[in-house]
N, C-alpha and C positions, 0 to 999 in steps of 0.2 A: 073770360073776356077774350076776344079775338086777338090774334097775333098782330093785327094792324093797329091796335091800341098801344103797342110797345115800340120802342126804338132801340137801336143797338149802336154802341160806340164803334168807331173804326177799330179800336183796339180789340173789342170783342169779336168783330167780324174777321179781322185780318190775322189776329194772333191766337185768341182763345179757341175759336172753332177749328183752326188748323192744328193746334197743339193737342186738343182734346176732341178728336173726330167723332167720338161716341156721343158727345154732348148734343142735346136737342133743345132748340129754343122753346119748344112747348113745355119741357120740364122746368125751365127757368120761370116761365110765366105761371105755371102751376104752383111753384114754390112761393112766388111773390103773392099770389092770390090766396094761398092757404098755408101760411108759414107756421112752423113750430115756434119760432122765435124771430124777433126783429130788433135790431140795434142800430142806433145812429152811429156812424163812423166818422172819423176825422175827414177833412177835405170835402165836406158837403156830400157824403155818400151814406148809403144805408146797406146793412147786411141783412139778408133773409136766409133762414135755414129751413130745410124741408126734406122729407124722405122721398126718394124716387123708387117706387116699387119695381119698375121695369129694369132697374140697375141694381139688382141684388138687394133691394130695400135699403140702400146706403143713404146717408145724410149728405146733402149738397149745400154749399153756401153760394148764394147769388148776391152780387154786389151791384147796386144801381146808383145812378146819380141822384141828386136831392129830389128830383121830381118823382122818384120811385117808379118810373115808367121807361127809363133809358138804362138798359142792361149793359154793364161794363165788364163784369167778370163772373165766372161760375166754375166751381170745381167740387169734387168729392171732399168732404171735410172730415178727415180721420181723427181730428182732435176734438170734435164735438162730442159731448157726453150728455146723455139723457138725464133729466133731473128726477129719475125714479129710484 
């Protein structure tokens, strides 16, 4: 799905992208569209986990608002454990 189908909170744009300059919006969208796991979170948010091959194959967590199209946060999730 194209980048234009997604929105980004001010927090994501002004804080997350500045703090994690390596992060790419395309990775976040890729994770939302092909997640390993999705969970509903408190405060009307959703968590998506996915692997980013271009970033040493690490697992990232992406947090969206309840519409699942507005990205609020994203980061490498060192605590995620594969269920294998």
